[in-house]
C-alpha positions in Angstrom: -5.3 13.7 -8.0 -1.9 12.3 -7.6 0.5 13.4 -4.8 3.3 13.5 -7.4 1.4 15.8 -9.8 2.0 19.5 -10.3 -1.6 20.3 -9.6 -1.4 18.7 -6.2 2.0 20.0 -5.2 1.5 23.6 -6.3 -2.3 24.2 -6.4 -4.0 21.9 -3.8 -1.6 21.1 -0.9 -0.3 24.7 -0.2 -3.6 26.5 0.1 -5.1 23.6 2.2 -2.1 23.7 4.5 -2.2 27.5 4.9 -6.0 27.5 5.5 -5.5 24.8 8.1 -3.2 27.2 10.0 -5.8 29.9 10.4 -6.8 30.4 14.1 -9.9 28.3 13.9 -11.3 25.9 16.4 -10.8 22.1 15.9 -14.3 21.6 14.6 -13.8 24.2 11.8 -10.4 22.7 11.0 -11.9 19.3 10.8 -14.6 20.7 8.5 -12.0 22.3 6.3 -10.0 19.1 6.0 -13.1 17.0 5.3 -14.2 19.4 2.6 -10.7 19.4 1.1 -10.7 15.6 1.2 -13.9 15.4 -0.7 -12.6 17.8 -3.3 -9.5 15.7 -3.6 -11.6 12.5 -4.1 -14.0 14.2 -6.5 -11.1 15.5 -8.7 -10.5 12.0 -10.0 -13.7 10.2 -9.2 -16.5 12.7 -9.2 -19.2 10.2 -10.2 -18.5 8.0 -7.2 -18.6 10.7 -4.5 -22.2 9.7 -3.6 -21.1 6.1 -3.3 -18.2 7.1 -1.0 -20.5 9.3 1.2 -23.0 6.4 1.3 -20.2 4.1 2.6 -19.2 6.6 5.2 -22.9 7.1 6.3 -23.4 3.3 6.5 -20.5 2.9 8.9 -21.5 6.0 10.9 -25.0 4.8 11.4 -23.8 1.4 12.3 -21.6 3.0 15.0 -24.6 4.9 16.4 -26.6 1.6 16.6 -23.8 -0.3 18.2 -23.2 2.5 20.7 -26.8 2.9 21.5 -29.9 0.8 21.4 -28.3 -2.2 19.6 -25.4 -2.4 22.0 -23.0 -5.2 20.9 -25.6 -6.5 18.4 -24.0 -9.2 16.2 -26.8 -8.9 13.7 -26.1 -5.2 13.2 -22.4 -5.8 12.8 -23.0 -8.7 10.3 -25.4 -6.6 8.2 -22.9 -3.7 8.1 -19.9 -5.9 7.2 -21.9 -7.7 4.5 -23.0 -4.3 3.0 -19.4 -3.1 3.0 -18.1 -6.2 1.4 -21.1 -6.2 -1.0 -20.2 -2.7 -2.3 -16.5 -3.8 -2.7 -17.4 -7.0 -4.4 -19.9 -5.6 -6.9 -17.4 -3.0 -8.2 -14.2 -4.9 -7.9 -15.1 -8.6 -8.6 -18.2 -8.7 -10.8 -16.4 -8.9 -14.1 -13.8 -11.3 -12.6 -16.7 -13.6 -11.5 -18.4 -13.4 -14.9 -15.2 -14.1 -16.8 -14.6 -17.2 -14.8 -18.2 -18.4 -15.1 -17.9 -18.0 -18.8 -15.2 -20.7 -18.8 -17.8 -23.3 -18.0 -19.3 -25.3 -20.9 -22.4 -23.6 -22.3 -22.0 -20.4 -20.3 -21.5 -17.1 -22.0 -21.6 -14.0 -19.9 -20.5 -10.5 -21.0 -18.5 -8.3 -18.5 -20.5 -5.4 -17.0 -17.5 -3.0 -17.3 -18.0 -1.2 -14.0 -15.4 1.5 -13.4 -13.5 0.8 -10.1 -13.9 3.6 -7.6 -10.5 4.9 -6.6 -9.3 3.7 -3.2 -12.4 1.5 -2.6 -10.4 -1.3 -1.1 -8.8 1.1 1.4 -11.8 3.2 2.5 -14.0 0.0 2.7 -11.5 -1.7 5.0 -11.1 1.4 7.1 -14.8 1.7 7.5 -15.1 -1.9 8.5 -12.4 -1.6 11.1 -14.5 1.3 12.6 -17.7 -0.8 13.0 -15.8 -4.0 14.2 -14.0 -2.0 16.8 -17.3 -0.3 17.7 -18.9 -3.7 18.2 -16.0 -4.7 20.5 -16.1 -1.4 22.4 -19.4 0.4 21.9 -18.1 3.4 23.9 -15.6 4.1 21.2 -18.2 5.0 18.5 -18.5 8.7 17.7 -21.8 10.6 17.6 -20.2 13.2 15.2 -20.7 12.4 11.5 -18.0 15.0 10.8 -15.4 13.1 12.9 -16.2 9.8 11.1 -16.2 11.5 7.7 -12.8 13.0 8.4 -11.5 9.7 9.7 -12.4 7.8 6.5 -11.9 10.6 4.0 -8.7 12.3 5.2 -7.0 12.8 1.9 -3.3 11.9 2.8 -4.4 8.3 3.3 -7.7 8.0 1.5 -6.6 6.5 -1.8 -3.8 4.1 -0.9 -3.5 4.0 2.9 -2.0 3.4 5.4 -5.2 1.9 6.8 -5.8 3.8 10.0 -7.7 2.4 13.0 -10.3 4.6 14.7 -8.7 4.1 18.1 -5.3 5.3 16.8 -6.6 8.6 15.6 -10.0 9.5 17.2 -8.3 11.5 20.0 -6.3 13.4 17.5 -9.4 14.3 15.5 -10.8 15.9 18.7 -7.5 17.5 19.9 -4.1 17.8 18.2 -1.2 20.2 18.1 0.7 21.5 15.1 4.1 22.5 16.4 6.8 23.9 14.2 9.0 20.9 14.9 6.2 18.4 13.9 5.4 20.5 10.8 9.0 20.6 9.6 9.4 16.9 10.3 6.3 16.3 8.2 7.6 18.4 5.3 10.9 16.5 5.2 9.1 13.2 5.4 6.8 14.3 2.5 9.9 15.3 0.4 11.6 12.0 1.1 8.5 10.1 -0.1 8.2 12.3 -3.2 11.8 11.6 -4.0 11.3 7.9 -3.6 8.5 8.0 -6.1 9.8 10.4 -8.8 13.6 9.7 -8.6 13.7 5.9 -7.8 10.4 4.2 -8.4 9.7 5.9 -11.8 13.2 5.2 -13.0 12.9 1.5 -12.2 9.4 1.5 -13.8 10.8 2.4 -17.2 13.0 -0.7 -17.3 10.3 -3.0 -15.7 7.6 -1.9 -18.1 9.9 -2.4 -21.1 10.7 -5.9 -20.1 7.2 -7.0 -19.2 5.7 -5.5 -22.3 8.3 -7.1 -24.6 7.6 -10.6 -23.4 11.1 -11.5 -24.2 12.4 -14.9 -23.1 15.9 -13.6 -22.5 17.0 -14.6 -19.0 19.0 -11.4 -18.5 16.1 -9.2 -19.4 13.7 -11.3 -17.2 15.9 -11.0 -14.1 16.4 -7.3 -14.7 12.7 -6.8 -15.2 11.9 -8.7 -12.0 14.4 -6.9 -9.9 13.4 -3.5 -11.2 9.7 -4.2 -10.5 10.6 -5.4 -7.0 12.4 -2.0 -6.5 9.6 0.0 -8.2 6.8 -1.4 -6.1 8.7 -0.8 -2.9 9.8 2.7 -3.5 6.4 3.6 -5.1 4.3 2.4 -2.2 6.6 3.2 0.6 7.1 6.6 -1.0 3.3 7.1 -1.0 3.2 6.1 2.7 6.0 8.5 3.6 4.1 11.3 1.9 0.9 10.4 3.7 2.6 10.2 7.1 4.4 13.5 6.4 1.2 15.3 5.4 -0.4 13.9 8.5 2.3 15.5 10.6 1.9 18.8 8.7 -1.8 18.8 9.8 -1.1 17.7 13.3 -1.8 13.9 13.0 0.5 11.0 13.9 0.0 8.1 11.5 1.7 4.7 12.2 4.5 3.4 10.0 3.5 1.3 7.0 7.0 0.1 5.9 10.1 -0.8 7.9 12.6 -1.7 5.2 11.1 -5.1 4.3 13.9 -6.0 2.0 16.2 -6.4 5.0 14.0 -9.3 6.2 15.4 -12.8 6.6 12.1 -14.7 6.3 8.8 -14.3 4.7 7.1 -13.9 8.1 9.5 -11.1 9.0 8.9 -9.6 5.5 5.2 -9.2 6.4 6.0 -7.6 9.7 7.8 -4.9 7.6 5.7 -4.7 4.4 2.4 -2.9 4.2 2.0 -3.2 7.9 -1.4 -1.6 8.1 -2.9 -4.2 5.8 -1.2 -7.2 7.4 -2.3 -5.9 10.8 -5.9 -5.5 9.5 -6.0 -9.1 8.3 -4.4 -10.4 11.5 -6.8 -8.5 13.8 -10.0 -9.0 11.9 -9.5 -12.4 10.1 -6.6 -14.4 11.4 -7.3 -14.1 15.1 -11.1 -14.6 14.7 -10.3 -17.8 12.8 -8.4 -19.0 15.8 -4.9 -17.9 14.8 -2.3 -20.4 16.0 -4.2 -21.5 19.1 -5.5 -24.7 17.6 -2.3 -26.4 16.5 0.1 -26.1 13.6 -2.1 -27.6 11.0 -5.0 -25.2 11.7 -2.6 -22.3 11.9 -1.3 -23.2 8.4 -4.8 -23.3 7.0 -5.6 -20.0 8.6 -2.5 -18.4 7.1 -3.4 -19.7 3.7 -6.9 -18.4 3.9 -5.6 -15.0 5.1 -3.1 -14.7 2.3 -5.7 -15.9 -0.2 -7.8 -13.0 0.9 -4.8 -10.7 0.9 -4.1 -11.6 -2.7 -7.7 -11.2 -3.8 -7.9 -7.8 -2.0 -5.2 -6.5 -4.3 -7.1 -7.2 -7.4 -9.5 -9.3 -9.4 -6.9 -11.5 -11.1 -5.6 -15.0 -10.5 -2.0 -13.5 -10.5 -2.8 -11.7 -7.3 -4.3 -14.8 -5.8 -1.3 -16.9 -6.6 1.0 -14.2 -5.2 -0.9 -14.2 -1.9 -1.0 -18.0 -1.8 2.7 -18.2 -2.5 3.4 -16.0 0.5 0.9 -17.9 2.6 2.5 -21.3 1.7 6.1 -20.1 2.5 4.9 -18.4 5.7 3.2 -21.7 6.8 6.3 -23.8 5.9 8.4 -21.4 8.0 5.9 -21.6 10.9 5.9 -25.4 10.9 9.7 -25.6 10.7 9.8 -27.2 7.2 11.8 -24.2 6.1 14.1 -23.9 9.1 14.8 -20.2 9.1 15.0 -19.9 12.9 17.7 -22.6 12.9 19.6 -21.2 10.0 19.7 -17.7 11.5 21.8 -18.9 14.4 24.9 -18.7 12.2 26.3 -16.0 9.9 26.2 -18.2 6.8 22.7 -19.3 7.7 21.5 -15.7 8.0 23.0 -14.9 4.6 21.1 -17.9 3.1 17.9 -16.7 4.7 18.3 -13.3 3.2 19.0 -14.7 -0.2 16.0 -17.1 0.1 13.7 -14.3 1.2 14.7 -11.8 -1.5 14.5 -14.5 -4.2 11.0 -15.6 -3.1 9.8 -12.0 -2.8 11.2 -11.1 -6.3 9.7 -14.2 -8.0 6.3 -13.7 -6.4 6.3 -10.0 -7.5 6.9 -11.2 -11.1 3.6 -13.0 -10.8 2.0 -10.0 -9.2 3.1 -7.8 -12.0 2.2 -10.1 -14.9 -1.1 -9.6 -16.7 -1.9 -13.3 -16.7 -0.8 -16.4 -14.9 0.7 -17.7 -18.1 2.7 -14.5 -18.6 4.0 -14.7 -15.1 5.0 -18.4 -15.5 6.8 -17.6 -18.8 8.7 -14.8 -17.2 9.8 -16.9 -14.2 10.7 -19.7 -16.6 12.8 -17.3 -18.6 14.7 -16.2 -15.4 15.9 -19.8 -15.0 16.3 -20.8 -18.6 19.7 -19.1 -18.9 18.8 -18.5 -22.6 19.9 -15.5 -24.5 17.5 -14.1 -27.1 18.7 -12.1 -30.1 17.6 -8.5 -30.0 17.1 -8.5 -26.2 20.3 -6.6 -25.6 19.4 -3.9 -28.1 16.0 -3.6 -26.4 17.5 -3.2 -23.0 20.2 -0.8 -24.2 17.4 1.7 -25.3 16.2 1.9 -21.7 19.5 1.5 -19.8 21.1 4.8 -20.1 24.0 5.5 -17.6 21.7 7.7 -15.5 19.1 5.0 -15.2 21.7 2.3 -14.4 23.1 4.5 -11.6 19.5 5.1 -10.3 18.7 1.4 -10.2 22.0 0.7 -8.3 21.2 3.5 -5.9 17.7 2.0 -5.4 19.3 -1.4 -4.6 21.5 0.2 -2.0 18.8 2.3 -0.4 16.4 -0.6 -0.2 18.8 -2.3 2.2 20.4 -1.4 5.5 22.1 1.8 4.2 18.7 3.1 3.4 17.7 2.9 7.1 20.5 5.3 8.0 19.8 7.7 5.2 16.0 7.7 5.9 16.7 8.4 9.6 19.1 11.2 8.8 16.7 13.0 6.6 13.5 12.5 8.6 14.4 12.3 12.3 15.4 15.1 14.7 19.0 16.1 14.3 21.5 18.3 16.3 22.4 19.9 13.0 19.0 20.4 11.3 20.5 22.6 8.6 22.2 19.7 6.8 19.1 17.5 6.5 17.2 20.6 5.4 19.6 21.3 2.6 19.5 17.7 1.5 15.7 17.7 1.4 15.7 21.0 -0.5 18.0 19.4 -3.1 15.8 16.3 -3.3 12.8 18.5 -3.8 14.5 20.4 -6.7 15.5 17.2 -8.3 12.0 15.8 -7.9 10.4 18.9 -9.5 12.9 18.7 -12.4 12.1 15.0 -12.9 8.3 15.8 -12.7 8.8 18.3 -15.5 10.8 16.1 -17.7 9.4 12.6 -17.3 6.2 11.0 -18.3 3.3 10.2 -15.9 3.6 7.1 -13.7 0.6 6.7 -11.4 1.1 5.1 -8.0 0.8 1.3 -8.3 -1.7 1.0 -5.4 -4.1 3.5 -6.9 -5.6 0.5 -8.9 -6.5 -1.2 -5.7 
């Protein structure tokens, strides 16, 4: 079930929201939300509901053991983490491993063809954070299976995050308030996210998909496709996060921000402090710091960053394109940290800051081209075309079919809103205002435009649903 689908917007979310406002105790409200979350998951992944429940049960039992007889047991933690990773690896990486082994001389292995459970990367990492934090602080583990089930299954962030830590939400599961102000702020945040997805991301997707599927070597088309995909993935994923955070507010929960306008960054390291914050925080807390972080010298810190970004790329999918995307970010981050790319020095002057912005946006765009490509060869050909300055006959006609005046204006608007002007617009529509009627009217207009777009356009699933 997709947030931007009619069945979710008109037949799932409204009744769940209204039922949650009945004068029930917190336990009954939690039971309602957990049941609704399981229905939400079952709608698109019914055959894997038992697997999902088994994952939740594994982490719940591990928490009981760590908080009880096996207090701070490294063996219990290790077994639990390996089981979690085992489930993830079997479903996500089995065919990838078999395909790569088949490249060896004399080896011929057929892919198993396992269907990837929706959101497995997200709910597995969330469950692992619960048991790792439980190992570090056994008193934090819950004895209520319902609480742990709701924590992992809460439908606003179940499929594509943000990845929420138990310590950030456990108190809210037990006690929370649903004030009119918080509810209204949540509704506005949800509408802003819906608008990002349907009005901006999906418009950019039409152009990006046309370019990447055509395989044209025209440099104009290649740049346009790369830029449009860079816009698409940001508005698609940040729109999903806005919707998740907004729905969290509607049900009384406060979920941390996942995006802070990353395209305003002036370095790759700053980019990752603004992009997919919950994932970068997860890897920092549970992999980078345990590896030693930057405490053992620059060389070791660079190796640690490369390993973390390798895992970040592999987490996104079983394809070498994702691995190269992650390693590219890791390499640039390491070069910045060591001073080889002197971003800190350059940012001391106005011209230097501009150069840093251009370098960061260029690097992010080129790496997203590799991220979007189906194969490494396709990604390299697209990047090569971007710098070939070669015009291909017929490319202009292909682009003209997809670049109607409305779509051109939408892409230009997306470029504007991805930068600093977007910060002011986002704050105006979602934050408290002394004149709340004006943001309300703007959000109502955005909602109407989004519903019209939903009725007229084709289906574009959220990009991160595949992870």
